[in-house]
N, C-alpha and C positions, 0 to 999 in steps of 0.2 A: 736687153733686158728686158725680162717679162713685165716689169713695173711699169714700162714706158710704152707696153702694145697699147695702140690706139685702134682697135678694131671696131669703133662705132663712130658714126657722124654725129656730132651734136645739131639738132634742127636749130635754124635761123632764129633768132629771138622774135617775139610777138611784138606787133605793132606798138602794142601798149608799153612794152620795154623800151623800145628804141625811143618813143615820145618822151618817157621819162628820163632816159639818158641823155636826151639832147637838154632839158631843163637842168638836169645835174651838170652837165659840161657848162653851162653859163655860170652856175653857181659855183663851181670848181676853179673857173677863170677869175672870178671876182675873189675868191678867196686866196688864189696865188698871188694876185695882185696885193691884196691887202696884207698877206703874210711877209711880202718882200718890205711893203712899208714899214711894217713894225721892226722887221730884221736891220733895215737901215736906220730906223730911230734908236733902236738897242745899242747897235754898233757904232753910234755917233756920227753917222754919214747922212750930213744933210743934203747934200747936191748929187743926185745920182750919176755914176759915171756913165761916160757915153749917151747924155742925154735921158730920155725916157726908154730907149731902146730894150733895156733890161725888163721893164714893166711888160712891153709886148711879148717877149720870149716867155717870160712866166705866165701870162693870159694865155698864149697859144698852146703851152704844156698843158694848163688845166683846163682848157676847153676841148682838146682832143680827146680827152678820157670819155666825152660823150660818144664817142665813135668807136668804144673800145671791144662792145659785143658785136657790132656790125662789121668792122674791119680791125679784126685784134691785131694781124700781123703788120698792117701799114702802119697802125697807131703805135706798136711798140717800135718799129724803125724810126718814125719820126719822133717819138719821144726820147729815144737813145741820142739821136741826132742833135735835138735841142739841149739836151743835157750836156753834150760835148761843148757845143757852142758858148753855152753859159759858163762851163769852166774854162774855157779859152779866154773868151771876152770880158769876164767878170770872174777872176779868180776866187772872190772871197765871196761869191753868192752859191758856189757848188755846194756849200755845206748847209744851205737852208734846208730845213726839214722838208718844205713842202715840195720842192723839185725832187729831193729823194724818194718821196713817198709817191709822186707821180711816177717815177720811172719803176718802181716796185708794183704799182698798180697795174700799169701797162703789161709789165712781164706776166704778173700773175693773171692777167685777163687774156693774154695770148695763148696761156696753156689750160686756160679753163673753157675758152670759146672757141679756140682754132678748130676747124672743120676739116683741115687737110693736115696729116701727118708730116708727109714729107716736107711741106712748106714750113711747117711749125719747126723742125728740126734745122732746115737750113737757116732760118730765120735767126733762130736763137743763137746757132753757132756764129753766125755774122754779127750779131751783138755782142755776144760774150768775147770773141775774137777782138773786137773793135775797143770795148771796155776796158778789157785786161791790157790789150796793147797800148791803148792810150794812156792807161796808169802807170805802165812800164816805161813810157817815153817820159812821161812827166817826172820820174824819178830820175832820169838824166839831166833835168833842167836845172840850171844854176838856182839856189835859193829853196829848191822843194824838200832837201832834206836838212835836218838840223846841224849835222856835223858835231864836233866836240871830241874829247879824248876818250880813251878806252879805258882807262885806269879804273874808275869807280862805278863801272857798268858790268854785269853779267854778260852781257853782247854789247856789241858797239852799238852807238845810238842810231847809225844809219840803218843797220842791219835790223835792229828792233823796229823800227819805223816800218821798214819795208814788209816785215813779217806781219806785224799788227794791221797795217793798211790791206793787204792782201786777203790776210783772214776774214777781216771785217766784209770786205766785198764777196768773197766766196759764200758767206754765210748770207749775205744780202741777196745776191743772185741767184743763189741755188736754193733759198729759201722760199723765194717768190714762185719759182719753178715747181717746187716740192708741193706749196700749197694750192698753186692753179691746179696741176695735175690732179691732187686730191679732189678740187672741186668738180673736175672733169669726171672722174671716176663715180662721185657721189651722184652726179647728175646722169651717169649711163646706167648706175644701178636701178635709180628711180625710173628711168624710162624702161628698163627690161622688167621691172617689177609691173608697172602699168600695163606694159603689153602683155605680159604674163596674165594679168588680172583680167583684161578684156578678151584675151582667149579662152580662160576658163568660164567668162560670163558668158561668152557666145557658145560655149559648150553646155552650159546650164539651160540657156534659151531653148537650144535644140533639144535636149533632152527631155525639157519639161514639156515643150509642144508633141515630142514623139510619144511621152507618157500619157498627155492628154487624149491624143489621136489613139493610142492603143486602148485607153479607158472607154472611149467613144466605140470603138469597133467591138469592144466586149460587151458595151450596153446593147449595141445593135444585135449581136448574137444572142444574148440573153432574152431580148425581145422577140426573138424569131419564133422560140417555141410558145410564148404567150400568144402572139398574134395568129400563129400556125393553128392554135388551139381554137380560137374564134373561128377562123376562116373554115377550118374542117366541120365545126358545130352548124355554121351557116349553111355549109354543103349537104350535111345529112339532114337537117331541117327542112331545107328547100325540097329534097327529094321526098321527104315524107309528105309534105304539103301538098305537092304534085300528085302524089299517087291517091290522095284522100279528099281531094278539093271537091270532087263530084258527089262523094259517098257521105262525107262529113264536114261541112263547110265550117264547123265550129272547130273542131280539132285543127283544121288547116289555118284557121285565123289565128290560134294560139302559136302553131309552129311559125307562123309569118311574125307573130309579135315577138318570138324569141329570136328571130333572125333579126329584126329590127334592133333589138337591144344588143345583140352580140356586134351587129355592123357599127353601130353607134361606138360602142367601147373599141372596136378594133381601129376606126378611124382616129378617134381620141389619141389612141397610144401612137400611131402612126406620125400623127402631128406633133406630139411631144418630142418624138426623136428623130424627125425627118432631117432636123439640122444637125445631128450628130453622127448621122450614118457615113462610114469611111469605106474606102475600097483596100483591098491588101490584107483580109483575112483568109489566111490560108489554113486555119485551122479546122479541119472537114469533119472532126469528131463531135457528135453530139452526145451529150449526156444528160440525164434529166437535171433540170436547173432547181438550185436550192431555194429556200423561202424562209418564213418566219419560223416554222417548225424546225429550222436547223440550227437555228440561234443557238440552242443547248449545246450543240457539238463544238462551240467556241470556248466552252469552259476548259480551263486547264488548271485545276488545284495545286498541281506541283511544279507546275513551271515557274520561271522568272521572267516576267511578273507572275504573280497567281492570278488567273482570270476567274471569275465567278460570275454566273448567270443567274437573274431571277426573273421570274414572270408574274406579272401582276394582272389579274383581272381574268374574266373566263374567256377562252379561246373563241374567236369568231372567225367567219370566213373573210378572207381578205383578198382582192383582186390580184391576179397573179403577177402583173407589173409592180405594184407597190410592195407586195411580199418579197419578190426578188431584189430590187433595189435597197429596201430597208435592211435585209440580210446584208448585203453587198456593203452598205455604209457602216454596219456594225463590224463587218469582217474587217475593212480597211482601218476604221478607228483603233482596232484591237492590234492590228498590225505596227500602225504607227507609235501605239505606246509601247509596244515590244522594241522597236527599232530606235526610237528617238526620245523617250519620255525619261529613261532610266526609273521607272516604277517600279514600286513593289506589289502593287495590288490594282487590278483593274476590276470593275464592275460595270457588267452588262445588265439592263435593265429592260425588259419588253413589258411595255403597258398596253392591255386591249382596253380602250375606253368605249365610251357611246357609240359614236360614229367615226372614231379615228384611231390610229394605233401608233405608238411611239417607242422607239429604241433610244436609250441614253447610254453613254459610254463614258465613264468618268474614271481618271487615274489619280494618283498621288506622287506625278513626278513633278518636274521641274516647270512643266509649262511650256509654252511657246515664246519665245523672243520676239515674234512679229505681233504687231498690234495694230489693227485688229487682224488676225490670221484669216478670217473669213473671206476678207476681200484682198489679202495680199499675195502676191504672185510667190513669195518666199514662203509658204506656208508648207511647202513639200508637194510631193506628187501625190500622196494620199489625201490631203485636203483636197486637191484639184478635183480627184475622182469624185469625193463627195460632194462638192459644190456641183459637179455635173449632174449627178442623181437627184440633189435636192430641187435643182432649178427643172429638170426634166419632171418631177413630180408636183412642182409649185407647192412643196410643203412648207411649214412654220418651221425654223430651224435656229439652233444656239450654239455655235462653235466659237470657243475661247477658252482663256484661262479661268479657273475658280478662284473666287475671293481667298479662300483658305488654302491655297496651294492646287497644283495638278492642272489637268485640262478636262473640259467637258465638250463632247458632241451629243446634243440631242436633235432630233428630228421628229416631228410629228406631221402624217399624212391621214389623208382621208382613206377610209376602207375601200373605196371606189373611185377608179379614176373617172374623171370628168371630161 
């Protein structure tokens, strides 16, 4: 039967659950004794039969349930044995609701918490055979069936009593089994979902790290051409200064001043990126690197979303590293809007200010569910790349949801690297 397939082993309950169960066992033992007292009082039996022995059996039955999750099969066997003992020694007490629910709970717990399928099946078979065998044997004992004539009944009274009693016990035992197995299946589904969630979260962490690493490699590759420009300029100026040093010291001094400025810029740029360099860049192709002048290429008036570009202020010279990284930030922000924002319109604004330059990208999409996205790892790989570039430039930035809806990325950086 496929519904009885138990291809998963339920973990041992936690220490906290086991401690709670022990407290519950003490409470159930007290409740079992109390229920017996109430039953005897309701039945008008003042003196307990066989002294106080019945109270001990009831207390043991209730207390054993405190071990139902740690030793489910042992508890089921013991509870079944106690039930039969009570039924044999105190025939009038087998109908007490408490002792019946204790056995039901033990059978339920066995099917909900057992960690060995074969042992569970064998134990359940032993309990069912013992219980129904004891029930059948009880029918053969004098006085157990009411007897009576057959004329006024649809069925003979003895037959009707047997059918009714067996039906009630079938529902009782197999109902506990079905309920316990359903609880086991529910725990199995939760465990599988949690395991799948952990695997997916692990994959996301790996992918995020790979994305950040790839972004850093790209930053290093982009910076190569900028730094190479400074190094080449230093070499040319140094050669010229050496040749004219004796003839024209003033021009040589100018060349040395240029070398000093270029070297400072190159060193500053290398300091900014030294922590971001990574190995594994196998792309040997070298194409001219984009800059702020290429922001206009991001415009897409007929696309979805519609991308518009505005330039504010008079264009000024911007350091190559700043220009490149601001373009990449605008490019990534537009890409994020296309992929995730479900926006209809994206506006890219490039502003040339006094000694700074600013790019702002706003959209009319649904925004980010992460607050604040600028510091969250859940903001996406594009925002991770933007944060890398913002940190490298030491720029002022504003990244997050707009009060009127949509999302904004605004980065303002100095025109010259420091």
